[in-house]
mmCIF file of the N, C-alpha and C atoms, coordinates in Angstrom:
data_MODEL
# 
_entry.id   MODEL 
# 
loop_
_atom_site.group_PDB 
_atom_site.id 
_atom_site.type_symbol 
_atom_site.label_atom_id 
_atom_site.label_alt_id 
_atom_site.label_comp_id 
_atom_site.label_asym_id 
_atom_site.label_entity_id 
_atom_site.label_seq_id 
_atom_site.pdbx_PDB_ins_code 
_atom_site.Cartn_x 
_atom_site.Cartn_y 
_atom_site.Cartn_z 
_atom_site.occupancy 
_atom_site.B_iso_or_equiv 
_atom_site.pdbx_formal_charge 
_atom_site.auth_seq_id 
_atom_site.auth_comp_id 
_atom_site.auth_asym_id 
_atom_site.auth_atom_id 
_atom_site.pdbx_PDB_model_num 
ATOM 1   N N  . UNK A 1 1  ? -52.547 45.121 86.912 1.00 0.00 ? 1  UNK A N  1 
ATOM 2   C CA . UNK A 1 1  ? -52.770 44.011 86.010 1.00 0.00 ? 1  UNK A CA 1 
ATOM 3   C C  . UNK A 1 1  ? -51.556 43.091 86.079 1.00 0.00 ? 1  UNK A C  1 
ATOM 4   N N  . UNK A 1 2  ? -51.799 41.819 86.088 1.00 0.00 ? 2  UNK A N  1 
ATOM 5   C CA . UNK A 1 2  ? -50.700 40.863 86.130 1.00 0.00 ? 2  UNK A CA 1 
ATOM 6   C C  . UNK A 1 2  ? -50.355 40.427 84.710 1.00 0.00 ? 2  UNK A C  1 
ATOM 7   N N  . UNK A 1 3  ? -49.214 40.920 84.198 1.00 0.00 ? 3  UNK A N  1 
ATOM 8   C CA . UNK A 1 3  ? -48.688 40.563 82.880 1.00 0.00 ? 3  UNK A CA 1 
ATOM 9   C C  . UNK A 1 3  ? -49.651 40.911 81.740 1.00 0.00 ? 3  UNK A C  1 
ATOM 10  N N  . UNK A 1 4  ? -50.471 41.921 81.943 1.00 0.00 ? 4  UNK A N  1 
ATOM 11  C CA . UNK A 1 4  ? -51.417 42.354 80.907 1.00 0.00 ? 4  UNK A CA 1 
ATOM 12  C C  . UNK A 1 4  ? -51.348 43.866 80.775 1.00 0.00 ? 4  UNK A C  1 
ATOM 13  N N  . UNK A 1 5  ? -51.862 44.343 79.670 1.00 0.00 ? 5  UNK A N  1 
ATOM 14  C CA . UNK A 1 5  ? -51.907 45.786 79.452 1.00 0.00 ? 5  UNK A CA 1 
ATOM 15  C C  . UNK A 1 5  ? -52.720 46.433 80.569 1.00 0.00 ? 5  UNK A C  1 
ATOM 16  N N  . UNK A 1 6  ? -52.194 47.527 81.166 1.00 0.00 ? 6  UNK A N  1 
ATOM 17  C CA . UNK A 1 6  ? -52.967 48.213 82.202 1.00 0.00 ? 6  UNK A CA 1 
ATOM 18  C C  . UNK A 1 6  ? -54.319 48.679 81.668 1.00 0.00 ? 6  UNK A C  1 
ATOM 19  N N  . UNK A 1 7  ? -55.302 48.699 82.540 1.00 0.00 ? 7  UNK A N  1 
ATOM 20  C CA . UNK A 1 7  ? -56.671 49.032 82.138 1.00 0.00 ? 7  UNK A CA 1 
ATOM 21  C C  . UNK A 1 7  ? -56.853 50.514 81.804 1.00 0.00 ? 7  UNK A C  1 
ATOM 22  N N  . UNK A 1 8  ? -55.966 51.374 82.302 1.00 0.00 ? 8  UNK A N  1 
ATOM 23  C CA . UNK A 1 8  ? -56.069 52.805 82.021 1.00 0.00 ? 8  UNK A CA 1 
ATOM 24  C C  . UNK A 1 8  ? -54.674 53.411 81.968 1.00 0.00 ? 8  UNK A C  1 
ATOM 25  N N  . UNK A 1 9  ? -54.596 54.678 81.578 1.00 0.00 ? 9  UNK A N  1 
ATOM 26  C CA . UNK A 1 9  ? -53.288 55.334 81.500 1.00 0.00 ? 9  UNK A CA 1 
ATOM 27  C C  . UNK A 1 9  ? -52.640 55.507 82.869 1.00 0.00 ? 9  UNK A C  1 
ATOM 28  N N  . UNK A 1 10 ? -53.410 55.419 83.932 1.00 0.00 ? 10 UNK A N  1 
ATOM 29  C CA . UNK A 1 10 ? -52.862 55.515 85.285 1.00 0.00 ? 10 UNK A CA 1 
ATOM 30  C C  . UNK A 1 10 ? -52.581 54.142 85.896 1.00 0.00 ? 10 UNK A C  1 
ATOM 31  N N  . UNK A 1 11 ? -52.860 53.086 85.151 1.00 0.00 ? 11 UNK A N  1 
ATOM 32  C CA . UNK A 1 11 ? -52.664 51.731 85.655 1.00 0.00 ? 11 UNK A CA 1 
ATOM 33  C C  . UNK A 1 11 ? -51.230 51.256 85.492 1.00 0.00 ? 11 UNK A C  1 
ATOM 34  N N  . UNK A 1 12 ? -50.921 50.174 86.157 1.00 0.00 ? 12 UNK A N  1 
ATOM 35  C CA . UNK A 1 12 ? -49.604 49.550 86.091 1.00 0.00 ? 12 UNK A CA 1 
ATOM 36  C C  . UNK A 1 12 ? -49.756 48.061 85.842 1.00 0.00 ? 12 UNK A C  1 
ATOM 37  N N  . UNK A 1 13 ? -48.701 47.446 85.361 1.00 0.00 ? 13 UNK A N  1 
ATOM 38  C CA . UNK A 1 13 ? -48.667 45.998 85.214 1.00 0.00 ? 13 UNK A CA 1 
ATOM 39  C C  . UNK A 1 13 ? -47.523 45.466 86.054 1.00 0.00 ? 13 UNK A C  1 
ATOM 40  N N  . UNK A 1 14 ? -47.645 44.251 86.506 1.00 0.00 ? 14 UNK A N  1 
ATOM 41  C CA . UNK A 1 14 ? -46.563 43.651 87.276 1.00 0.00 ? 14 UNK A CA 1 
ATOM 42  C C  . UNK A 1 14 ? -46.400 42.204 86.876 1.00 0.00 ? 14 UNK A C  1 
ATOM 43  N N  . UNK A 1 15 ? -45.194 41.694 87.090 1.00 0.00 ? 15 UNK A N  1 
ATOM 44  C CA . UNK A 1 15 ? -44.914 40.284 86.841 1.00 0.00 ? 15 UNK A CA 1 
ATOM 45  C C  . UNK A 1 15 ? -43.744 39.864 87.705 1.00 0.00 ? 15 UNK A C  1 
ATOM 46  N N  . UNK A 1 16 ? -43.758 38.605 88.043 1.00 0.00 ? 16 UNK A N  1 
ATOM 47  C CA . UNK A 1 16 ? -42.634 38.057 88.792 1.00 0.00 ? 16 UNK A CA 1 
ATOM 48  C C  . UNK A 1 16 ? -41.421 38.028 87.866 1.00 0.00 ? 16 UNK A C  1 
ATOM 49  N N  . UNK A 1 17 ? -40.274 38.395 88.381 1.00 0.00 ? 17 UNK A N  1 
ATOM 50  C CA . UNK A 1 17 ? -39.059 38.453 87.577 1.00 0.00 ? 17 UNK A CA 1 
ATOM 51  C C  . UNK A 1 17 ? -38.219 37.218 87.872 1.00 0.00 ? 17 UNK A C  1 
ATOM 52  N N  . UNK A 1 18 ? -38.496 36.145 87.166 1.00 0.00 ? 18 UNK A N  1 
ATOM 53  C CA . UNK A 1 18 ? -37.737 34.891 87.158 1.00 0.00 ? 18 UNK A CA 1 
ATOM 54  C C  . UNK A 1 18 ? -37.741 34.118 88.474 1.00 0.00 ? 18 UNK A C  1 
ATOM 55  N N  . UNK A 1 19 ? -37.493 34.758 89.589 1.00 0.00 ? 19 UNK A N  1 
ATOM 56  C CA . UNK A 1 19 ? -37.507 34.057 90.872 1.00 0.00 ? 19 UNK A CA 1 
ATOM 57  C C  . UNK A 1 19 ? -38.150 34.929 91.928 1.00 0.00 ? 19 UNK A C  1 
ATOM 58  N N  . UNK A 1 20 ? -39.043 34.324 92.707 1.00 0.00 ? 20 UNK A N  1 
ATOM 59  C CA . UNK A 1 20 ? -39.605 35.014 93.863 1.00 0.00 ? 20 UNK A CA 1 
ATOM 60  C C  . UNK A 1 20 ? -38.445 35.370 94.774 1.00 0.00 ? 20 UNK A C  1 
ATOM 61  N N  . UNK A 1 21 ? -38.389 36.488 95.411 1.00 0.00 ? 21 UNK A N  1 
ATOM 62  C CA . UNK A 1 21 ? -39.441 37.478 95.627 1.00 0.00 ? 21 UNK A CA 1 
ATOM 63  C C  . UNK A 1 21 ? -39.330 38.703 94.741 1.00 0.00 ? 21 UNK A C  1 
ATOM 64  N N  . UNK A 1 22 ? -38.721 38.601 93.589 1.00 0.00 ? 22 UNK A N  1 
ATOM 65  C CA . UNK A 1 22 ? -38.500 39.766 92.740 1.00 0.00 ? 22 UNK A CA 1 
ATOM 66  C C  . UNK A 1 22 ? -39.671 39.993 91.791 1.00 0.00 ? 22 UNK A C  1 
ATOM 67  N N  . UNK A 1 23 ? -40.131 41.235 91.748 1.00 0.00 ? 23 UNK A N  1 
ATOM 68  C CA . UNK A 1 23 ? -41.246 41.624 90.891 1.00 0.00 ? 23 UNK A CA 1 
ATOM 69  C C  . UNK A 1 23 ? -40.866 42.875 90.109 1.00 0.00 ? 23 UNK A C  1 
ATOM 70  N N  . UNK A 1 24 ? -41.429 43.028 88.945 1.00 0.00 ? 24 UNK A N  1 
ATOM 71  C CA . UNK A 1 24 ? -41.242 44.219 88.123 1.00 0.00 ? 24 UNK A CA 1 
ATOM 72  C C  . UNK A 1 24 ? -42.586 44.905 88.009 1.00 0.00 ? 24 UNK A C  1 
ATOM 73  N N  . UNK A 1 25 ? -42.619 46.195 88.265 1.00 0.00 ? 25 UNK A N  1 
ATOM 74  C CA . UNK A 1 25 ? -43.848 46.984 88.157 1.00 0.00 ? 25 UNK A CA 1 
ATOM 75  C C  . UNK A 1 25 ? -43.595 48.067 87.115 1.00 0.00 ? 25 UNK A C  1 
ATOM 76  N N  . UNK A 1 26 ? -44.406 48.104 86.084 1.00 0.00 ? 26 UNK A N  1 
ATOM 77  C CA . UNK A 1 26 ? -44.182 49.003 84.958 1.00 0.00 ? 26 UNK A CA 1 
ATOM 78  C C  . UNK A 1 26 ? -45.498 49.588 84.454 1.00 0.00 ? 26 UNK A C  1 
ATOM 79  N N  . UNK A 1 27 ? -45.391 50.571 83.574 1.00 0.00 ? 27 UNK A N  1 
ATOM 80  C CA . UNK A 1 27 ? -46.564 51.193 82.959 1.00 0.00 ? 27 UNK A CA 1 
ATOM 81  C C  . UNK A 1 27 ? -47.061 50.420 81.737 1.00 0.00 ? 27 UNK A C  1 
ATOM 82  N N  . UNK A 1 28 ? -46.258 49.476 81.244 1.00 0.00 ? 28 UNK A N  1 
ATOM 83  C CA . UNK A 1 28 ? -46.637 48.693 80.071 1.00 0.00 ? 28 UNK A CA 1 
ATOM 84  C C  . UNK A 1 28 ? -46.311 47.219 80.298 1.00 0.00 ? 28 UNK A C  1 
ATOM 85  N N  . UNK A 1 29 ? -47.036 46.349 79.629 1.00 0.00 ? 29 UNK A N  1 
ATOM 86  C CA . UNK A 1 29 ? -46.758 44.910 79.714 1.00 0.00 ? 29 UNK A CA 1 
ATOM 87  C C  . UNK A 1 29 ? -45.651 44.500 78.740 1.00 0.00 ? 29 UNK A C  1 
ATOM 88  N N  . UNK A 1 30 ? -45.242 45.398 77.865 1.00 0.00 ? 30 UNK A N  1 
ATOM 89  C CA . UNK A 1 30 ? -44.228 45.121 76.850 1.00 0.00 ? 30 UNK A CA 1 
ATOM 90  C C  . UNK A 1 30 ? -42.836 45.199 77.484 1.00 0.00 ? 30 UNK A C  1 
ATOM 91  N N  . UNK A 1 31 ? -42.263 44.047 77.806 1.00 0.00 ? 31 UNK A N  1 
ATOM 92  C CA . UNK A 1 31 ? -40.981 44.014 78.521 1.00 0.00 ? 31 UNK A CA 1 
ATOM 93  C C  . UNK A 1 31 ? -39.873 44.721 77.763 1.00 0.00 ? 31 UNK A C  1 
ATOM 94  N N  . UNK A 1 32 ? -39.915 44.717 76.449 1.00 0.00 ? 32 UNK A N  1 
ATOM 95  C CA . UNK A 1 32 ? -38.872 45.376 75.666 1.00 0.00 ? 32 UNK A CA 1 
ATOM 96  C C  . UNK A 1 32 ? -38.938 46.896 75.794 1.00 0.00 ? 32 UNK A C  1 
ATOM 97  N N  . UNK A 1 33 ? -39.991 47.433 76.384 1.00 0.00 ? 33 UNK A N  1 
ATOM 98  C CA . UNK A 1 33 ? -40.094 48.872 76.615 1.00 0.00 ? 33 UNK A CA 1 
ATOM 99  C C  . UNK A 1 33 ? -39.756 49.260 78.056 1.00 0.00 ? 33 UNK A C  1 
ATOM 100 N N  . UNK A 1 34 ? -39.482 48.308 78.918 1.00 0.00 ? 34 UNK A N  1 
ATOM 101 C CA . UNK A 1 34 ? -39.158 48.608 80.311 1.00 0.00 ? 34 UNK A CA 1 
ATOM 102 C C  . UNK A 1 34 ? -37.809 49.305 80.399 1.00 0.00 ? 34 UNK A C  1 
ATOM 103 N N  . UNK A 1 35 ? -37.651 50.134 81.404 1.00 0.00 ? 35 UNK A N  1 
ATOM 104 C CA . UNK A 1 35 ? -36.383 50.841 81.615 1.00 0.00 ? 35 UNK A CA 1 
ATOM 105 C C  . UNK A 1 35 ? -35.204 49.876 81.689 1.00 0.00 ? 35 UNK A C  1 
ATOM 106 N N  . UNK A 1 36 ? -35.381 48.768 82.387 1.00 0.00 ? 36 UNK A N  1 
ATOM 107 C CA . UNK A 1 36 ? -34.276 47.817 82.555 1.00 0.00 ? 36 UNK A CA 1 
ATOM 108 C C  . UNK A 1 36 ? -33.847 47.223 81.216 1.00 0.00 ? 36 UNK A C  1 
ATOM 109 N N  . UNK A 1 37 ? -34.768 47.070 80.277 1.00 0.00 ? 37 UNK A N  1 
ATOM 110 C CA . UNK A 1 37 ? -34.424 46.522 78.962 1.00 0.00 ? 37 UNK A CA 1 
ATOM 111 C C  . UNK A 1 37 ? -33.697 47.549 78.102 1.00 0.00 ? 37 UNK A C  1 
ATOM 112 N N  . UNK A 1 38 ? -33.894 48.821 78.391 1.00 0.00 ? 38 UNK A N  1 
ATOM 113 C CA . UNK A 1 38 ? -33.283 49.888 77.594 1.00 0.00 ? 38 UNK A CA 1 
ATOM 114 C C  . UNK A 1 38 ? -32.026 50.473 78.246 1.00 0.00 ? 38 UNK A C  1 
ATOM 115 N N  . UNK A 1 39 ? -31.689 50.010 79.425 1.00 0.00 ? 39 UNK A N  1 
ATOM 116 C CA . UNK A 1 39 ? -30.538 50.545 80.144 1.00 0.00 ? 39 UNK A CA 1 
ATOM 117 C C  . UNK A 1 39 ? -29.242 49.918 79.646 1.00 0.00 ? 39 UNK A C  1 
ATOM 118 N N  . UNK A 1 40 ? -28.254 50.753 79.402 1.00 0.00 ? 40 UNK A N  1 
ATOM 119 C CA . UNK A 1 40 ? -26.933 50.283 78.986 1.00 0.00 ? 40 UNK A CA 1 
ATOM 120 C C  . UNK A 1 40 ? -26.180 49.816 80.230 1.00 0.00 ? 40 UNK A C  1 
ATOM 121 N N  . UNK A 1 41 ? -25.616 48.622 80.164 1.00 0.00 ? 41 UNK A N  1 
ATOM 122 C CA . UNK A 1 41 ? -24.875 48.070 81.301 1.00 0.00 ? 41 UNK A CA 1 
ATOM 123 C C  . UNK A 1 41 ? -23.460 48.624 81.315 1.00 0.00 ? 41 UNK A C  1 
ATOM 124 N N  . UNK A 1 42 ? -23.068 49.202 82.450 1.00 0.00 ? 42 UNK A N  1 
ATOM 125 C CA . UNK A 1 42 ? -21.719 49.722 82.636 1.00 0.00 ? 42 UNK A CA 1 
ATOM 126 C C  . UNK A 1 42 ? -21.058 48.923 83.758 1.00 0.00 ? 42 UNK A C  1 
ATOM 127 N N  . UNK A 1 43 ? -20.228 47.928 83.429 1.00 0.00 ? 43 UNK A N  1 
ATOM 128 C CA . UNK A 1 43 ? -19.628 47.076 84.458 1.00 0.00 ? 43 UNK A CA 1 
ATOM 129 C C  . UNK A 1 43 ? -18.745 47.847 85.443 1.00 0.00 ? 43 UNK A C  1 
ATOM 130 N N  . UNK A 1 44 ? -18.230 48.995 85.035 1.00 0.00 ? 44 UNK A N  1 
ATOM 131 C CA . UNK A 1 44 ? -17.386 49.800 85.927 1.00 0.00 ? 44 UNK A CA 1 
ATOM 132 C C  . UNK A 1 44 ? -18.192 50.404 87.070 1.00 0.00 ? 44 UNK A C  1 
ATOM 133 N N  . UNK A 1 45 ? -19.496 50.523 86.902 1.00 0.00 ? 45 UNK A N  1 
ATOM 134 C CA . UNK A 1 45 ? -20.331 51.137 87.939 1.00 0.00 ? 45 UNK A CA 1 
ATOM 135 C C  . UNK A 1 45 ? -20.796 50.137 88.994 1.00 0.00 ? 45 UNK A C  1 
ATOM 136 N N  . UNK A 1 46 ? -20.450 48.862 88.837 1.00 0.00 ? 46 UNK A N  1 
ATOM 137 C CA . UNK A 1 46 ? -20.908 47.815 89.755 1.00 0.00 ? 46 UNK A CA 1 
ATOM 138 C C  . UNK A 1 46 ? -19.936 47.664 90.916 1.00 0.00 ? 46 UNK A C  1 
ATOM 139 N N  . UNK A 1 47 ? -20.467 47.689 92.133 1.00 0.00 ? 47 UNK A N  1 
ATOM 140 C CA . UNK A 1 47 ? -19.666 47.409 93.324 1.00 0.00 ? 47 UNK A CA 1 
ATOM 141 C C  . UNK A 1 47 ? -19.456 45.895 93.365 1.00 0.00 ? 47 UNK A C  1 
ATOM 142 N N  . UNK A 1 48 ? -18.257 45.446 93.031 1.00 0.00 ? 48 UNK A N  1 
ATOM 143 C CA . UNK A 1 48 ? -17.974 44.015 92.893 1.00 0.00 ? 48 UNK A CA 1 
ATOM 144 C C  . UNK A 1 48 ? -18.217 43.247 94.189 1.00 0.00 ? 48 UNK A C  1 
ATOM 145 N N  . UNK A 1 49 ? -17.857 43.819 95.314 1.00 0.00 ? 49 UNK A N  1 
ATOM 146 C CA . UNK A 1 49 ? -18.059 43.150 96.602 1.00 0.00 ? 49 UNK A CA 1 
ATOM 147 C C  . UNK A 1 49 ? -19.556 42.932 96.866 1.00 0.00 ? 49 UNK A C  1 
ATOM 148 N N  . UNK A 1 50 ? -20.350 43.956 96.627 1.00 0.00 ? 50 UNK A N  1 
ATOM 149 C CA . UNK A 1 50 ? -21.799 43.848 96.830 1.00 0.00 ? 50 UNK A CA 1 
ATOM 150 C C  . UNK A 1 50 ? -22.421 42.895 95.817 1.00 0.00 ? 50 UNK A C  1 
ATOM 151 N N  . UNK A 1 51 ? -21.969 42.930 94.568 1.00 0.00 ? 51 UNK A N  1 
ATOM 152 C CA . UNK A 1 51 ? -22.490 42.017 93.545 1.00 0.00 ? 51 UNK A CA 1 
ATOM 153 C C  . UNK A 1 51 ? -22.192 40.571 93.916 1.00 0.00 ? 51 UNK A C  1 
ATOM 154 N N  . UNK A 1 52 ? -20.998 40.291 94.390 1.00 0.00 ? 52 UNK A N  1 
ATOM 155 C CA . UNK A 1 52 ? -20.641 38.928 94.806 1.00 0.00 ? 52 UNK A CA 1 
ATOM 156 C C  . UNK A 1 52 ? -21.469 38.473 95.998 1.00 0.00 ? 52 UNK A C  1 
ATOM 157 N N  . UNK A 1 53 ? -21.696 39.368 96.965 1.00 0.00 ? 53 UNK A N  1 
ATOM 158 C CA . UNK A 1 53 ? -22.519 39.023 98.128 1.00 0.00 ? 53 UNK A CA 1 
ATOM 159 C C  . UNK A 1 53 ? -23.936 38.672 97.688 1.00 0.00 ? 53 UNK A C  1 
ATOM 160 N N  . UNK A 1 54 ? -24.525 39.505 96.824 1.00 0.00 ? 54 UNK A N  1 
ATOM 161 C CA . UNK A 1 54 ? -25.870 39.284 96.313 1.00 0.00 ? 54 UNK A CA 1 
ATOM 162 C C  . UNK A 1 54 ? -25.949 37.951 95.563 1.00 0.00 ? 54 UNK A C  1 
ATOM 163 N N  . UNK A 1 55 ? -25.001 37.729 94.678 1.00 0.00 ? 55 UNK A N  1 
ATOM 164 C CA . UNK A 1 55 ? -24.966 36.505 93.878 1.00 0.00 ? 55 UNK A CA 1 
ATOM 165 C C  . UNK A 1 55 ? -24.840 35.271 94.760 1.00 0.00 ? 55 UNK A C  1 
ATOM 166 N N  . UNK A 1 56 ? -23.910 35.275 95.687 1.00 0.00 ? 56 UNK A N  1 
ATOM 167 C CA . UNK A 1 56 ? -23.708 34.118 96.566 1.00 0.00 ? 56 UNK A CA 1 
ATOM 168 C C  . UNK A 1 56 ? -24.937 33.831 97.424 1.00 0.00 ? 56 UNK A C  1 
ATOM 169 N N  . UNK A 1 57 ? -25.551 34.873 97.959 1.00 0.00 ? 57 UNK A N  1 
ATOM 170 C CA . UNK A 1 57 ? -26.742 34.698 98.786 1.00 0.00 ? 57 UNK A CA 1 
ATOM 171 C C  . UNK A 1 57 ? -27.865 34.025 97.994 1.00 0.00 ? 57 UNK A C  1 
ATOM 172 N N  . UNK A 1 58 ? -28.167 34.568 96.808 1.00 0.00 ? 58 UNK A N  1 
ATOM 173 C CA . UNK A 1 58 ? -29.287 34.036 96.038 1.00 0.00 ? 58 UNK A CA 1 
ATOM 174 C C  . UNK A 1 58 ? -28.982 32.682 95.428 1.00 0.00 ? 58 UNK A C  1 
ATOM 175 N N  . UNK A 1 59 ? -27.768 32.425 95.052 1.00 0.00 ? 59 UNK A N  1 
ATOM 176 C CA . UNK A 1 59 ? -27.443 31.100 94.524 1.00 0.00 ? 59 UNK A CA 1 
ATOM 177 C C  . UNK A 1 59 ? -27.641 30.048 95.604 1.00 0.00 ? 59 UNK A C  1 
ATOM 178 N N  . UNK A 1 60 ? -27.178 30.339 96.801 1.00 0.00 ? 60 UNK A N  1 
ATOM 179 C CA . UNK A 1 60 ? -27.345 29.382 97.898 1.00 0.00 ? 60 UNK A CA 1 
ATOM 180 C C  . UNK A 1 60 ? -28.830 29.214 98.247 1.00 0.00 ? 60 UNK A C  1 
ATOM 181 N N  . UNK A 1 61 ? -29.574 30.308 98.291 1.00 0.00 ? 61 UNK A N  1 
ATOM 182 C CA . UNK A 1 61 ? -30.997 30.227 98.654 1.00 0.00 ? 61 UNK A CA 1 
ATOM 183 C C  . UNK A 1 61 ? -31.812 29.504 97.588 1.00 0.00 ? 61 UNK A C  1 
ATOM 184 N N  . UNK A 1 62 ? -31.577 29.808 96.322 1.00 0.00 ? 62 UNK A N  1 
ATOM 185 C CA . UNK A 1 62 ? -32.382 29.229 95.251 1.00 0.00 ? 62 UNK A CA 1 
ATOM 186 C C  . UNK A 1 62 ? -31.958 27.818 94.866 1.00 0.00 ? 62 UNK A C  1 
ATOM 187 N N  . UNK A 1 63 ? -30.670 27.540 94.935 1.00 0.00 ? 63 UNK A N  1 
ATOM 188 C CA . UNK A 1 63 ? -30.172 26.266 94.435 1.00 0.00 ? 63 UNK A CA 1 
ATOM 189 C C  . UNK A 1 63 ? -29.476 25.441 95.502 1.00 0.00 ? 63 UNK A C  1 
ATOM 190 N N  . UNK A 1 64 ? -29.480 25.954 96.736 1.00 0.00 ? 64 UNK A N  1 
ATOM 191 C CA . UNK A 1 64 ? -28.937 25.248 97.893 1.00 0.00 ? 64 UNK A CA 1 
ATOM 192 C C  . UNK A 1 64 ? -27.491 24.795 97.682 1.00 0.00 ? 64 UNK A C  1 
ATOM 193 N N  . UNK A 1 65 ? -26.695 25.677 97.097 1.00 0.00 ? 65 UNK A N  1 
ATOM 194 C CA . UNK A 1 65 ? -25.278 25.388 96.994 1.00 0.00 ? 65 UNK A CA 1 
ATOM 195 C C  . UNK A 1 65 ? -24.496 26.690 96.916 1.00 0.00 ? 65 UNK A C  1 
ATOM 196 N N  . UNK A 1 66 ? -23.326 26.665 97.492 1.00 0.00 ? 66 UNK A N  1 
ATOM 197 C CA . UNK A 1 66 ? -22.488 27.850 97.425 1.00 0.00 ? 66 UNK A CA 1 
ATOM 198 C C  . UNK A 1 66 ? -21.736 27.866 96.100 1.00 0.00 ? 66 UNK A C  1 
ATOM 199 N N  . UNK A 1 67 ? -21.058 28.938 95.836 1.00 0.00 ? 67 UNK A N  1 
ATOM 200 C CA . UNK A 1 67 ? -20.367 29.110 94.566 1.00 0.00 ? 67 UNK A CA 1 
ATOM 201 C C  . UNK A 1 67 ? -18.925 28.619 94.697 1.00 0.00 ? 67 UNK A C  1 
ATOM 202 N N  . UNK A 1 68 ? -18.545 27.584 93.943 1.00 0.00 ? 68 UNK A N  1 
ATOM 203 C CA . UNK A 1 68 ? -17.151 27.149 93.977 1.00 0.00 ? 68 UNK A CA 1 
ATOM 204 C C  . UNK A 1 68 ? -16.248 28.210 93.351 1.00 0.00 ? 68 UNK A C  1 
ATOM 205 N N  . UNK A 1 69 ? -15.002 28.271 93.786 1.00 0.00 ? 69 UNK A N  1 
ATOM 206 C CA . UNK A 1 69 ? -14.057 29.254 93.261 1.00 0.00 ? 69 UNK A CA 1 
ATOM 207 C C  . UNK A 1 69 ? -13.885 29.140 91.754 1.00 0.00 ? 69 UNK A C  1 
ATOM 208 N N  . UNK A 1 70 ? -13.901 27.940 91.227 1.00 0.00 ? 70 UNK A N  1 
ATOM 209 C CA . UNK A 1 70 ? -13.648 27.731 89.798 1.00 0.00 ? 70 UNK A CA 1 
ATOM 210 C C  . UNK A 1 70 ? -14.934 27.547 88.990 1.00 0.00 ? 70 UNK A C  1 
ATOM 211 N N  . UNK A 1 71 ? -16.045 28.068 89.491 1.00 0.00 ? 71 UNK A N  1 
ATOM 212 C CA . UNK A 1 71 ? -17.326 27.892 88.820 1.00 0.00 ? 71 UNK A CA 1 
ATOM 213 C C  . UNK A 1 71 ? -17.339 28.632 87.487 1.00 0.00 ? 71 UNK A C  1 
ATOM 214 N N  . UNK A 1 72 ? -17.423 27.895 86.405 1.00 0.00 ? 72 UNK A N  1 
ATOM 215 C CA . UNK A 1 72 ? -17.543 28.498 85.078 1.00 0.00 ? 72 UNK A CA 1 
ATOM 216 C C  . UNK A 1 72 ? -18.681 27.828 84.307 1.00 0.00 ? 72 UNK A C  1 
ATOM 217 N N  . UNK A 1 73 ? -19.741 27.505 85.038 1.00 0.00 ? 73 UNK A N  1 
ATOM 218 C CA . UNK A 1 73 ? -20.865 26.781 84.455 1.00 0.00 ? 73 UNK A CA 1 
ATOM 219 C C  . UNK A 1 73 ? -21.872 27.688 83.798 1.00 0.00 ? 73 UNK A C  1 
ATOM 220 N N  . UNK A 1 74 ? -23.117 27.271 83.823 1.00 0.00 ? 74 UNK A N  1 
ATOM 221 C CA . UNK A 1 74 ? -24.197 27.983 83.160 1.00 0.00 ? 74 UNK A CA 1 
ATOM 222 C C  . UNK A 1 74 ? -24.519 29.288 83.869 1.00 0.00 ? 74 UNK A C  1 
ATOM 223 N N  . UNK A 1 75 ? -25.067 30.231 83.108 1.00 0.00 ? 75 UNK A N  1 
ATOM 224 C CA . UNK A 1 75 ? -25.588 31.467 83.673 1.00 0.00 ? 75 UNK A CA 1 
ATOM 225 C C  . UNK A 1 75 ? -27.051 31.577 83.271 1.00 0.00 ? 75 UNK A C  1 
ATOM 226 N N  . UNK A 1 76 ? -27.801 32.364 84.021 1.00 0.00 ? 76 UNK A N  1 
ATOM 227 C CA . UNK A 1 76 ? -29.180 32.664 83.652 1.00 0.00 ? 76 UNK A CA 1 
ATOM 228 C C  . UNK A 1 76 ? -29.173 33.994 82.935 1.00 0.00 ? 76 UNK A C  1 
ATOM 229 N N  . UNK A 1 77 ? -29.650 34.007 81.694 1.00 0.00 ? 77 UNK A N  1 
ATOM 230 C CA . UNK A 1 77 ? -29.660 35.204 80.876 1.00 0.00 ? 77 UNK A CA 1 
ATOM 231 C C  . UNK A 1 77 ? -31.112 35.580 80.604 1.00 0.00 ? 77 UNK A C  1 
ATOM 232 N N  . UNK A 1 78 ? -31.586 36.673 81.193 1.00 0.00 ? 78 UNK A N  1 
ATOM 233 C CA . UNK A 1 78 ? -32.959 37.067 80.924 1.00 0.00 ? 78 UNK A CA 1 
ATOM 234 C C  . UNK A 1 78 ? -33.112 37.542 79.478 1.00 0.00 ? 78 UNK A C  1 
ATOM 235 N N  . UNK A 1 79 ? -34.130 37.055 78.816 1.00 0.00 ? 79 UNK A N  1 
ATOM 236 C CA . UNK A 1 79 ? -34.400 37.452 77.437 1.00 0.00 ? 79 UNK A CA 1 
ATOM 237 C C  . UNK A 1 79 ? -35.706 38.213 77.389 1.00 0.00 ? 79 UNK A C  1 
ATOM 238 N N  . UNK A 1 80 ? -35.754 39.214 76.564 1.00 0.00 ? 80 UNK A N  1 
ATOM 239 C CA . UNK A 1 80 ? -36.971 39.977 76.390 1.00 0.00 ? 80 UNK A CA 1 
ATOM 240 C C  . UNK A 1 80 ? -37.821 39.296 75.326 1.00 0.00 ? 80 UNK A C  1 
ATOM 241 N N  . UNK A 1 81 ? -39.091 39.637 75.299 1.00 0.00 ? 81 UNK A N  1 
ATOM 242 C CA . UNK A 1 81 ? -39.982 39.057 74.303 1.00 0.00 ? 81 UNK A CA 1 
ATOM 243 C C  . UNK A 1 81 ? -39.731 39.592 72.908 1.00 0.00 ? 81 UNK A C  1 
ATOM 244 N N  . UNK A 1 82 ? -38.961 40.648 72.816 1.00 0.00 ? 82 UNK A N  1 
ATOM 245 C CA . UNK A 1 82 ? -38.682 41.262 71.530 1.00 0.00 ? 82 UNK A CA 1 
ATOM 246 C C  . UNK A 1 82 ? -37.244 41.742 71.553 1.00 0.00 ? 82 UNK A C  1 
ATOM 247 N N  . UNK A 1 83 ? -36.412 41.252 70.663 1.00 0.00 ? 83 UNK A N  1 
ATOM 248 C CA . UNK A 1 83 ? -34.993 41.563 70.697 1.00 0.00 ? 83 UNK A CA 1 
ATOM 249 C C  . UNK A 1 83 ? -34.620 42.810 69.912 1.00 0.00 ? 83 UNK A C  1 
ATOM 250 N N  . UNK A 1 84 ? -35.375 43.158 68.898 1.00 0.00 ? 84 UNK A N  1 
ATOM 251 C CA . UNK A 1 84 ? -35.097 44.333 68.090 1.00 0.00 ? 84 UNK A CA 1 
ATOM 252 C C  . UNK A 1 84 ? -36.317 45.240 68.031 1.00 0.00 ? 84 UNK A C  1 
ATOM 253 N N  . UNK A 1 85 ? -36.076 46.538 67.940 1.00 0.00 ? 85 UNK A N  1 
ATOM 254 C CA . UNK A 1 85 ? -37.199 47.479 67.819 1.00 0.00 ? 85 UNK A CA 1 
ATOM 255 C C  . UNK A 1 85 ? -37.575 47.674 66.384 1.00 0.00 ? 85 UNK A C  1 
# 
């Protein structure tokens, strides 16, 4: 199902995640119940070199510009449909 409740308990829902080609496939359409929404972010566990490579690649591909050294502009912050349980 695309962005809808799965038709059965064995069904899944999917939706594009902000920019193609990223998709999220889950057992529920309720984004606030997805694993990614419930995961605690630990910045120490991030490989900084790989994160920078990923960020630079997608920024250039999506917005056709590289990242300036002093870039302190806007960020994209994904919001869930429900902020509190």
